[in-house]
C-alpha positions as CSV (number, residue, x, y, z in Angstrom):
1,X,-228.7,116.3,-64.1
2,X,-227.9,112.7,-64.7
3,X,-230.3,109.8,-65.4
4,X,-229.1,106.2,-66.0
5,X,-229.7,105.0,-69.5
6,X,-231.8,101.9,-69.8
7,X,-229.7,98.7,-69.5
8,X,-232.0,96.3,-71.1
9,X,-233.8,96.2,-74.5
10,X,-236.7,93.9,-73.9
11,X,-238.3,92.1,-76.9
12,X,-241.7,90.8,-76.1
13,X,-243.6,92.2,-79.1
14,X,-245.7,95.3,-79.1
15,X,-248.7,95.6,-76.8
16,X,-251.7,97.7,-77.5
17,X,-251.8,101.0,-75.5
18,X,-254.8,102.3,-73.7
19,X,-257.1,104.6,-75.7
20,X,-258.3,107.6,-73.7
21,X,-261.8,109.0,-74.1
22,X,-262.8,112.5,-73.3
23,X,-264.5,112.2,-69.9
24,X,-264.1,114.0,-66.5
25,X,-263.1,110.6,-65.1
26,X,-260.0,109.2,-66.8
27,X,-259.2,105.6,-67.4
28,X,-260.8,102.4,-68.8
29,X,-263.7,103.2,-71.1
30,X,-264.6,106.5,-69.6
31,X,-267.2,105.1,-67.3
32,X,-269.5,104.0,-70.1
33,X,-272.1,101.3,-69.6
34,X,-270.5,98.7,-71.8
35,X,-267.0,97.3,-72.3
36,X,-265.2,98.8,-75.3
37,X,-262.1,98.3,-77.3
38,X,-260.4,100.9,-75.1
39,X,-260.7,98.8,-72.0
40,X,-257.5,96.9,-71.4
41,X,-255.9,95.2,-68.5
42,X,-253.3,97.3,-66.8
43,X,-250.4,96.0,-64.7
44,X,-249.0,97.4,-61.4
45,X,-245.3,96.9,-61.0
46,X,-244.2,97.7,-57.5
47,X,-240.4,98.3,-57.3
48,X,-239.2,97.9,-53.7
49,X,-236.0,99.9,-53.6
50,X,-233.7,102.2,-51.7
51,X,-231.2,105.0,-52.3
52,X,-228.4,103.0,-50.8
53,X,-229.1,99.9,-52.8
54,X,-226.3,99.3,-55.3
55,X,-228.3,97.3,-57.8
56,X,-231.6,99.2,-57.5
57,X,-230.9,101.5,-60.5
58,X,-230.9,98.5,-62.8
59,X,-234.4,97.6,-61.6
60,X,-235.5,101.2,-62.2
61,X,-234.1,101.1,-65.7
62,X,-235.9,97.8,-66.4
63,X,-239.2,99.3,-65.2
64,X,-238.8,102.2,-67.6
65,X,-238.1,99.7,-70.4
66,X,-241.4,97.9,-69.6
67,X,-243.2,101.3,-69.8
68,X,-241.5,102.0,-73.1
69,X,-242.8,98.7,-74.5
70,X,-246.4,98.7,-73.0
71,X,-247.0,102.4,-72.5
72,X,-249.8,103.3,-70.1
73,X,-250.7,99.6,-69.6
74,X,-247.8,99.4,-67.1
75,X,-248.0,101.5,-63.9
76,X,-244.7,101.6,-62.0
77,X,-244.5,102.6,-58.3
78,X,-241.2,102.8,-56.5
79,X,-241.6,101.9,-52.9
80,X,-238.6,103.0,-50.8
81,X,-238.5,100.8,-47.8
82,X,-236.2,98.6,-45.8
83,X,-232.5,98.7,-44.8
84,X,-231.3,100.5,-48.0
85,X,-234.0,103.2,-47.8
86,X,-233.2,104.8,-44.5
87,X,-231.8,108.3,-44.5
88,X,-228.2,108.8,-43.4
89,X,-225.2,111.1,-43.8
90,X,-224.9,111.9,-47.5
91,X,-228.4,110.4,-48.1
92,X,-230.6,112.8,-46.2
93,X,-233.6,112.7,-48.5
94,X,-236.3,110.6,-46.8
95,X,-238.2,108.7,-49.5
96,X,-239.8,106.3,-47.0
97,X,-243.5,106.3,-46.0
98,X,-245.4,104.5,-43.3
99,X,-247.4,102.7,-46.0
100,X,-244.3,101.5,-47.8
101,X,-242.6,100.2,-44.6
102,X,-245.8,98.4,-43.6
103,X,-246.1,96.7,-47.1
104,X,-242.4,95.9,-47.1
105,X,-242.8,94.0,-43.8
106,X,-246.1,92.4,-44.6
107,X,-245.0,91.0,-48.0
108,X,-241.7,89.8,-46.6
109,X,-239.1,91.7,-48.7
110,X,-235.6,90.8,-47.6
111,X,-233.5,91.4,-50.7
112,X,-233.4,94.4,-53.0
113,X,-234.2,95.2,-55.7
114,X,-237.3,93.1,-55.7
115,X,-240.9,93.7,-56.5
116,X,-244.4,92.5,-57.3
117,X,-246.4,92.3,-60.5
118,X,-250.1,92.8,-59.8
119,X,-249.3,91.2,-56.4
120,X,-249.8,87.8,-58.0
121,X,-248.7,84.6,-56.2
122,X,-249.3,85.7,-52.7
123,X,-248.4,84.0,-50.4
124,X,-245.1,82.5,-51.3
125,X,-244.6,83.4,-55.0
126,X,-245.3,87.1,-55.0
127,X,-241.9,88.6,-54.3
128,X,-239.9,88.6,-57.6
129,X,-236.3,89.5,-58.5
130,X,-236.5,92.4,-60.9
131,X,-235.2,90.2,-63.8
132,X,-238.4,88.2,-63.4
133,X,-240.7,91.2,-64.0
134,X,-240.8,91.1,-67.8
135,X,-242.3,87.7,-68.3
136,X,-244.9,88.3,-65.6
137,X,-245.9,91.6,-67.2
138,X,-246.1,90.0,-70.6
139,X,-248.4,87.3,-69.2
140,X,-250.7,89.8,-67.5
141,X,-251.0,92.4,-70.3
142,X,-253.3,90.3,-72.6
143,X,-255.7,89.2,-69.8
144,X,-259.3,90.1,-70.2
145,X,-260.1,92.9,-67.8
146,X,-262.3,91.9,-64.9
147,X,-263.0,95.6,-64.0
148,X,-262.9,99.0,-65.5
149,X,-261.3,101.6,-63.1
150,X,-261.9,105.3,-63.8
151,X,-260.1,108.0,-61.8
152,X,-260.0,111.8,-61.4
153,X,-258.1,113.9,-58.9
154,X,-257.6,117.5,-58.0
155,X,-255.5,119.6,-55.6
156,X,-257.4,122.3,-53.8
157,X,-255.3,124.3,-51.4
158,X,-253.6,121.8,-49.1
159,X,-256.1,119.0,-49.8
160,X,-255.8,116.4,-52.6
161,X,-259.0,114.6,-53.5
162,X,-259.5,111.6,-55.7
163,X,-262.8,110.2,-57.1
164,X,-262.7,106.5,-58.1
165,X,-265.3,104.6,-60.1
166,X,-265.1,100.8,-60.6
167,X,-267.3,99.0,-63.1
168,X,-267.0,95.2,-62.8
169,X,-267.0,93.4,-66.2
170,X,-267.3,89.8,-64.9
171,X,-269.0,87.9,-62.1
172,X,-266.8,88.4,-59.0
173,X,-267.7,87.3,-55.5
174,X,-265.6,88.3,-52.6
175,X,-264.2,91.4,-50.8
176,X,-262.5,94.0,-53.0
177,X,-260.8,97.2,-51.9
178,X,-259.4,100.3,-53.5
179,X,-256.1,102.0,-52.6
180,X,-255.2,105.5,-53.9
181,X,-251.6,106.7,-53.9
182,X,-249.6,109.8,-54.8
183,X,-246.3,109.3,-56.6
184,X,-243.7,111.8,-57.7
185,X,-241.2,111.9,-60.5
186,X,-238.0,114.0,-61.1
187,X,-236.6,114.0,-57.6
188,X,-232.9,114.7,-57.8
189,X,-230.9,113.1,-54.9
190,X,-227.9,110.8,-54.4
191,X,-228.1,107.1,-55.3
192,X,-225.6,104.3,-54.8
193,X,-224.9,102.4,-57.9
194,X,-222.4,99.5,-58.0
195,X,-219.4,100.9,-56.2
196,X,-220.2,104.6,-56.7
197,X,-222.6,107.3,-55.6
198,X,-224.4,109.2,-58.3
199,X,-225.0,112.6,-56.6
200,X,-227.7,113.8,-59.1
201,X,-229.7,110.7,-59.8
202,X,-233.3,111.2,-60.9
203,X,-235.7,109.2,-58.8
204,X,-239.1,108.6,-60.5
205,X,-242.5,107.0,-59.6
206,X,-241.7,107.5,-55.9
207,X,-244.5,106.6,-53.5
208,X,-245.3,109.7,-51.5
209,X,-248.5,108.8,-49.6
210,X,-251.8,107.0,-49.6
211,X,-255.1,108.8,-49.6
212,X,-256.7,106.0,-47.7
213,X,-254.2,104.1,-45.6
214,X,-251.9,101.1,-46.4
215,X,-254.7,98.7,-47.4
216,X,-257.3,101.1,-48.6
217,X,-261.1,100.8,-48.2
218,X,-263.5,98.0,-49.1
219,X,-265.4,98.9,-52.2
220,X,-267.6,95.8,-52.5
221,X,-268.4,92.6,-50.6
222,X,-270.2,89.5,-51.9
223,X,-271.4,89.1,-55.5
224,X,-270.9,92.2,-57.6
225,X,-273.4,93.9,-59.9
226,X,-271.9,93.8,-63.4
227,X,-271.7,97.0,-65.3
228,X,-272.9,99.0,-62.3
229,X,-270.7,101.8,-61.1
230,X,-269.2,101.5,-57.6
231,X,-267.9,104.9,-56.5
232,X,-265.8,106.3,-53.7
233,X,-264.0,109.6,-52.8
234,X,-260.8,109.9,-50.8
235,X,-258.8,112.9,-49.7
236,X,-255.7,113.7,-47.6
237,X,-253.4,116.6,-46.8
238,X,-251.0,117.7,-49.5
239,X,-247.3,118.0,-48.6
240,X,-245.9,121.3,-49.9
241,X,-242.5,119.7,-50.4
242,X,-243.9,117.7,-53.3
243,X,-243.8,119.2,-56.8
244,X,-247.3,119.2,-58.0
245,X,-246.2,119.3,-61.6
246,X,-244.3,116.0,-61.2
247,X,-247.0,114.1,-59.3
248,X,-249.4,111.4,-60.4
249,X,-252.3,109.7,-58.7
250,X,-252.5,105.9,-58.8
251,X,-255.6,103.9,-57.8
252,X,-256.0,100.1,-57.9
253,X,-258.6,97.6,-57.1
254,X,-257.5,94.4,-55.3
255,X,-258.8,91.2,-53.8
256,X,-258.7,91.4,-50.0
257,X,-258.2,87.6,-49.7
258,X,-255.4,87.0,-52.3
259,X,-254.1,90.6,-52.5
260,X,-254.1,90.3,-56.3
261,X,-254.5,93.6,-58.2
262,X,-257.6,93.4,-60.4
263,X,-257.1,96.7,-62.2
264,X,-255.0,99.8,-61.8
265,X,-255.1,103.3,-63.2
266,X,-252.7,106.3,-63.2
267,X,-253.3,109.9,-64.0
268,X,-251.3,113.1,-64.0
269,X,-252.3,115.4,-61.2
């Protein structure tokens, strides 16, 4: 099996990783009543891509470089959508999802590879060429977290269930929603890359489904209660074609007006 080597060595200094605390719900400060040194800002990098996009492997390599630098503080999700993502002869694997196509259209992606970093800049400045991801991530990493997001998930038969807990750390006033995704690593399938086709390319962080639709569910409206847990549970049907051992669950809290991601968490299923 082949996997492209990283094409970029990024030098932005070392960033502190997230410390995990033993707790049934993973992420943040383990759902404790007060902020702790383990609570850090995490960054969602959405990579809009396709298996027939000749430059998209470079973006995937760059995303892996960012994870190598910042560790668990960077959460990467590869959204296969748009022209280059459609299945065809020789590229029969269908990585697309209804949620991915809806987001691709809504956010106005027209060139690939492109992406978003915590969905900042909407509208007008949110779609970024992949080479612009590193400085955006570097700026977001040291921000003071406005929320702690804790997550646990389990697969029971053909149902996957996720429990989300958000603890706001600052005064926020508005409408905030939670989205929960399943992603999968280690999918071996063809990929176009600059004049060639790699038959056994490894696709990682692939968006598989949402547990609660494209835009999620509203978690809070109006002024929030600081340090008070807001909890929600979501579930959906599991697809037996997915390899459970290679799957993660990603949850993020975002502002329903600006679409900016406030906090994100990722756990191994």
